[in-house]
C-alpha positions in Angstrom: -172.5 73.2 -5.5 -174.5 72.1 -2.0 -173.0 69.1 -0.3 -176.9 67.0 -0.1 -177.5 64.2 2.5 -180.8 62.2 1.9 -181.1 59.6 4.7 -183.5 56.6 4.2 -184.3 55.7 8.2 -187.8 54.2 9.9 -186.9 57.4 12.6 -186.8 60.9 10.3 -187.2 62.6 13.6 -184.0 61.2 15.0 -182.2 63.6 12.5 -180.9 66.3 12.1 -180.5 65.7 16.2 -176.6 66.7 17.3 -176.2 67.9 13.4 -178.7 70.6 14.0 -176.1 72.8 16.6 -172.5 73.8 16.8 -170.6 74.0 13.3 -172.8 71.6 11.5 -176.3 73.2 12.6 -174.8 77.0 12.1 -173.7 75.5 8.3 -176.8 74.1 8.2 -178.8 77.0 8.8 -176.4 78.9 6.2 -177.1 76.7 2.9 -173.6 75.2 3.5 -175.3 72.0 3.4 -178.8 70.3 3.3 -180.3 67.2 5.0 -183.3 65.1 3.9 -184.6 62.1 6.9 -186.8 60.4 4.4 -189.7 57.8 6.0 -188.3 54.0 4.7 -192.5 53.3 5.9 -193.9 55.8 2.8 -192.9 53.3 0.2 -194.5 50.0 2.0 -197.7 48.9 0.0 -199.7 47.2 2.7 -201.8 49.1 5.4 -199.3 48.0 8.1 -196.8 49.8 6.3 -193.9 46.8 6.7 -190.8 46.6 5.8 -189.7 43.3 7.0 -190.1 40.0 6.9 -188.9 37.2 8.4 -185.2 35.6 7.2 -185.1 33.2 4.3 -183.6 29.7 5.8 -185.2 31.0 9.4 -183.0 32.5 12.0 -184.2 35.2 14.7 -185.4 38.6 14.2 -186.2 40.3 10.9 -184.8 41.9 7.6 -185.5 44.5 6.1 -187.2 44.2 2.2 -185.7 44.4 -1.0 -188.9 46.0 -3.0 -189.4 48.5 0.0 -186.0 49.9 -0.4 -185.6 49.8 -3.6 -188.7 52.2 -4.0 -187.3 54.6 -0.9 -183.7 54.6 -3.0 -185.2 55.4 -6.3 -187.5 58.1 -4.8 -184.8 59.4 -3.2 -182.1 59.2 -5.5 -183.6 58.9 -9.2 -181.7 57.7 -12.4 -178.7 60.1 -13.2 -178.5 61.6 -9.1 -174.4 61.7 -8.7 -174.6 61.0 -5.0 -172.8 57.7 -3.3 -175.3 55.4 -2.1 -174.1 54.2 1.4 -175.6 51.2 3.8 -174.2 51.5 7.2 -173.4 48.1 8.2 -171.2 46.2 10.9 -169.4 44.2 8.0 -168.8 47.5 5.5 -165.5 48.4 4.9 -163.9 50.6 7.6 -164.5 54.0 7.5 -161.5 56.4 6.8 -160.4 60.2 6.9 -159.2 59.6 3.2 -163.1 58.2 2.2 -164.6 60.9 4.6 -162.6 63.8 2.6 -163.9 62.2 -1.0 -167.3 62.4 0.4 -167.0 65.7 1.7 -165.3 67.0 -1.9 -168.6 65.5 -3.8 -172.5 66.5 -4.2 -173.7 64.3 -1.1 -174.7 61.5 -0.2 -177.8 59.0 0.4 -177.6 57.0 3.4 -179.7 54.0 3.9 -179.9 53.3 7.6 -180.5 49.5 8.2 -182.7 48.0 11.0 -183.6 44.3 12.9 -180.9 41.9 11.1 -180.4 43.9 8.4 -181.1 44.4 4.8 -181.8 41.7 1.9 -178.7 41.0 0.2 -180.1 41.5 -3.1 -180.2 45.0 -2.7 -176.9 45.9 -1.9 -176.1 44.8 -5.7 -179.4 45.8 -7.4 -178.7 49.5 -6.1 -175.1 49.6 -5.9 -174.9 50.1 -2.2 -171.4 51.0 -0.7 -171.6 48.8 2.6 -169.3 51.2 5.6 -168.7 50.6 9.0 -167.6 53.2 11.3 -166.3 50.5 14.3 -165.9 46.8 15.6 -169.5 47.6 17.2 -172.6 46.7 16.7 -175.6 49.3 16.7 -179.3 49.3 17.3 -179.7 50.8 13.7 -177.2 52.6 11.1 -178.7 56.3 12.0 -176.1 56.5 15.0 -173.5 55.7 12.2 -174.8 58.0 9.8 -174.6 60.7 12.2 -170.9 59.8 12.6 -170.3 59.9 9.1 -171.9 63.5 8.3 -170.4 64.9 11.1 -167.0 63.9 9.3 -167.6 65.2 6.1 -169.9 68.2 7.2 -167.2 69.6 9.2 -164.1 69.4 6.0 -166.9 71.6 3.5 -165.3 74.8 2.6 -166.5 77.6 4.6 -168.1 75.3 7.8 -164.6 75.3 10.2 -163.1 78.7 10.6 -159.6 77.9 9.2 -159.3 75.4 6.4 -156.2 74.3 7.5 -158.0 72.9 11.1 -159.1 69.9 9.4 -155.1 69.4 7.7 -153.5 68.8 10.9 -155.2 66.6 13.2 -155.7 62.7 13.5 -155.8 60.9 10.7 -154.4 63.6 8.2 -151.4 62.1 7.5 -152.1 58.2 9.2 -150.8 59.5 12.6 -152.6 60.1 15.5 -152.8 64.2 16.5 -150.0 65.1 19.2 -150.9 66.7 22.3 -152.7 69.7 22.8 -152.2 72.1 25.9 -153.1 75.8 26.6 -153.4 78.3 29.9 -153.0 77.5 32.7 -149.2 77.5 32.9 -149.1 75.0 35.6 -151.9 73.0 36.2 -151.9 71.0 39.3 -148.1 70.6 39.3 -147.7 70.1 35.6 -146.5 72.7 33.4 -146.8 73.2 29.4 -143.8 71.4 27.9 -140.8 73.9 28.0 -140.5 73.4 23.6 -144.2 75.0 23.2 -143.3 78.2 24.7 -139.8 78.5 23.3 -141.0 80.1 20.2 -138.7 78.4 18.0 -141.3 76.9 15.4 -139.1 74.5 13.5 -138.3 72.6 17.1 -142.1 73.0 18.0 -143.2 71.4 14.1 -140.5 68.3 15.5 -141.7 68.1 18.8 -145.3 67.4 17.2 -144.3 65.1 15.0 -142.5 62.8 17.0 -145.0 62.8 19.9 -147.8 62.0 17.0 -145.4 59.1 15.8 -145.1 57.8 19.3 -148.5 57.9 19.9 -149.4 55.9 16.9 -147.1 53.5 17.2 -148.4 52.7 21.0 -151.7 52.9 19.8 -152.4 52.3 16.3 -149.4 50.4 14.5 -151.6 49.6 11.5 -151.6 53.6 10.7 -148.1 53.9 10.9 -147.8 50.8 8.2 -149.4 52.2 5.9 -147.3 55.0 4.9 -144.4 53.6 6.0 -143.6 56.2 8.8 -142.6 53.9 11.2 -139.3 52.8 9.2 -138.4 56.8 8.5 -138.7 57.2 12.9 -136.6 54.6 13.1 -133.9 55.7 11.1 -134.0 59.1 12.0 -133.5 57.7 15.3 -130.3 55.5 14.4 
């Protein structure tokens, strides 16, 4: 099964962009996944190919029209298409590595990239859109967020990474940030590699990495530790 990504955007020329290079690009060339960037304006009916209008109730900016978006979504994902329909928006649920893994294991995604002040609220319910946020920031449009989401998904598709375990032992894989990494040279500007990492004692290395991951997570993202109770286990180990 090939992971299929369909993107609805006003700027299809932005794709594949960085996804056409490195691991994602090689996987795209090998047919491990596919990408279609579809122009929303193709589904406008007036001669100006209008996709937006003034917001009901007044206010600045423009809002993307539900009728145009409905036609675009229906063309990209006809009835029976099993792929989840995503809307990249700052008000969505935060994207997590767990959700990325679910998406990567599925048949693909249909992503609506919003612009202007956003989309007509009625399209969200009418087409069952899952609203996703990639961070507490506001972007010019959903395209950059879509690139981020797809990069996160594609790297987990079987065959994309050289070693499948590369995706298992990294930040967020167990609600922990990743432990520090080192490589040669042995000394860099007076700083050496921690002795434990060159000890050859794999059990000791594993304990060190776990402790470092917990310490970094506790300092920077204590909310992650709270999700699994890892903080409590860490405290017990120190008692």
